[in-house]
C-alpha positions in Angstrom: 184.8 212.8 69.1 181.1 212.9 68.5 181.2 216.7 68.8 183.9 216.9 66.1 181.9 214.5 63.9 178.7 216.6 64.3 180.6 219.8 63.5 182.2 218.3 60.4 178.8 217.0 59.2 177.2 220.4 59.6 180.1 222.0 57.7 179.9 219.6 54.8 176.1 220.0 54.7 176.4 223.8 54.4 178.9 223.5 51.5 176.6 221.1 49.8 173.6 223.4 50.1 175.6 226.4 48.9 176.8 224.4 45.8 173.2 223.6 44.9 172.1 227.3 44.6 170.9 228.1 41.1 173.2 230.4 39.1 171.2 232.7 36.7 173.0 234.5 33.9 171.3 237.5 32.4 171.8 237.1 28.7 170.0 240.3 28.0 172.9 242.4 29.2 175.6 240.9 26.9 177.8 243.3 24.9 177.3 241.5 21.6 175.7 243.9 19.0 172.5 242.8 17.3 172.9 241.8 13.7 171.0 244.1 11.4 170.5 242.5 7.9 167.6 243.4 5.6 166.9 242.9 1.9 164.9 244.4 -0.9 163.9 243.9 -4.5 163.7 246.9 -6.9 161.9 247.5 -10.2 164.1 249.9 -12.1 163.3 252.2 -15.1 165.9 254.6 -16.4 166.1 257.1 -19.3 169.3 258.0 -21.0 169.5 261.5 -22.3 172.3 262.6 -24.7 172.8 264.7 -27.8 172.6 261.6 -30.2 169.5 259.7 -28.9 167.2 259.2 -26.0 166.0 255.8 -24.9 164.5 253.9 -21.9 165.6 250.7 -20.2 163.9 248.6 -17.6 164.9 245.8 -15.2 165.3 244.9 -11.6 167.8 244.7 -8.8 168.1 242.7 -5.6 170.3 243.8 -2.6 171.1 243.1 1.0 170.9 246.1 3.4 173.4 246.2 6.3 172.8 248.3 9.5 169.9 250.0 7.7 172.4 252.0 5.7 174.7 250.2 3.3 173.5 247.9 0.6 175.2 245.5 -1.9 173.6 243.4 -4.6 173.1 242.9 -8.3 171.1 244.4 -11.1 170.0 243.8 -14.7 168.7 246.3 -17.3 167.5 245.9 -20.9 166.4 248.2 -23.6 162.7 248.8 -24.0 162.9 251.6 -26.7 163.1 250.7 -30.4 166.4 251.8 -31.8 168.0 251.5 -35.2 171.4 252.2 -36.8 170.1 253.5 -40.1 173.5 253.9 -41.7 174.6 250.4 -40.9 171.3 248.9 -41.8 171.2 250.7 -45.2 174.7 249.7 -46.1 174.0 246.0 -45.3 170.4 245.6 -46.3 169.2 244.9 -42.8 166.0 246.9 -42.7 164.2 244.6 -40.2 167.0 244.7 -37.6 166.5 246.4 -34.2 169.2 247.4 -31.9 169.4 245.5 -28.6 171.2 246.7 -25.5 171.5 245.1 -22.0 173.8 245.1 -19.1 174.0 243.9 -15.5 176.4 243.5 -12.6 177.2 244.8 -9.1 175.1 247.3 -7.3 176.3 249.3 -4.3 174.8 252.1 -2.3 174.5 254.1 0.9 171.1 255.4 2.3 171.0 258.5 4.5 168.4 258.4 7.4 166.7 255.2 6.2 164.0 255.2 8.9 162.8 258.7 8.0 160.0 259.2 5.5 162.2 261.3 3.1 165.6 259.9 2.3 168.6 260.6 0.1 171.0 258.0 -1.2 174.0 257.5 -3.5 174.6 254.4 -5.6 177.1 252.9 -8.0 176.4 250.2 -10.7 179.4 248.5 -12.2 178.4 246.0 -14.9 179.1 244.2 -18.2 176.8 244.5 -21.2 176.3 243.7 -24.8 175.0 245.4 -28.0 173.8 243.6 -31.0 171.3 243.9 -33.9 168.4 241.5 -33.9 166.2 240.5 -36.9 162.6 240.8 -35.6 161.3 238.5 -38.5 163.8 235.7 -37.9 162.3 232.9 -35.8 165.8 231.7 -34.7 166.5 235.1 -33.2 169.7 235.6 -35.2 171.8 238.6 -34.1 174.6 240.4 -35.8 177.4 242.9 -34.9 177.6 241.8 -31.3 179.8 244.0 -29.1 180.5 243.9 -25.4 181.3 246.7 -23.0 182.1 247.8 -19.4 179.5 250.2 -17.9 179.7 252.4 -14.8 176.8 254.4 -13.5 177.1 256.6 -10.3 173.8 258.1 -9.2 172.1 260.3 -6.6 168.6 259.6 -5.5 165.8 261.1 -3.5 163.4 258.6 -1.9 160.1 258.4 -0.1 159.3 255.6 2.4 155.6 255.1 1.4 155.1 252.2 3.9 157.5 250.0 5.9 157.9 247.7 2.9 157.5 250.1 -0.1 159.9 252.8 -1.2 160.0 255.1 -4.3 163.1 256.8 -5.6 163.8 259.4 -8.2 167.4 259.6 -9.4 169.9 261.5 -11.6 173.2 260.0 -12.7 175.9 259.7 -15.3 176.7 256.7 -17.4 180.1 255.7 -18.8 180.9 253.0 -21.4 184.2 251.4 -22.4 185.3 248.6 -24.7 183.2 249.1 -27.9 185.2 247.9 -30.8 183.1 246.3 -33.6 183.5 247.6 -37.1 181.6 247.3 -40.4 182.4 248.1 -44.0 180.2 251.0 -45.3 179.1 251.6 -48.9 182.4 253.3 -49.7 184.5 250.4 -48.5 185.6 252.2 -45.4 185.7 250.5 -42.0 183.7 252.3 -39.3 182.5 251.5 -35.8 179.1 249.9 -35.7 178.4 251.5 -32.3 179.7 254.6 -30.5 180.0 255.0 -26.8 178.6 258.5 -27.0 175.3 257.0 -28.2 174.7 255.3 -24.9 176.6 257.4 -22.4 175.5 260.6 -20.8 173.1 261.8 -18.1 170.3 259.5 -16.9 167.2 259.9 -14.9 165.6 257.0 -13.1 162.4 255.8 -11.3 162.7 252.9 -8.8 160.1 251.1 -6.8 161.5 248.9 -4.0 159.8 246.2 -1.9 161.4 244.8 1.2 162.6 245.8 4.7 164.2 249.1 5.0 164.3 250.1 8.7 165.2 247.5 11.2 164.4 248.6 14.8 
């Protein structure tokens, strides 16, 4: 009886010691992919070139960069050149009015080889904007002939990664406008469009400086 008891005790002791062994899980060998999410802020200057007029716009954009390649964010641009509509101003005695033009919206893009010094990218801006004439001498900032439009700008860019946090891009693109519909009565009593899409559409060139994280390793 004692022999059986001793054997049973030794058997239970062995099980107890085995159960107290430390189990170590190597978390470094899991199959879950690392999440790669970066972001950047861009200072944007673009120049519209068409047969009717040339002008410059400036603004900024902010975007999230996924997997070092795809980005999505928002942008805003406003006119920095001085433009007039001389025919409208003369017919309506608005000599002190300047043309204002601004737009903003969604900004999408793909960067090729983002960790290399020289890079290529394509982007698409889809936004909503407004045109109006502003009296520069009016302290209450009165504006007239306001019109709104949809704007789409596909673009190709060549970039240089100057440092890990600074990038410069030169781009070429095409701008399309839709939705302009404001009329005015000219000196002959005829109704004419205040603005024309062809005045703001056309080829664009751009210079962009971006600050952020572009190559997650």
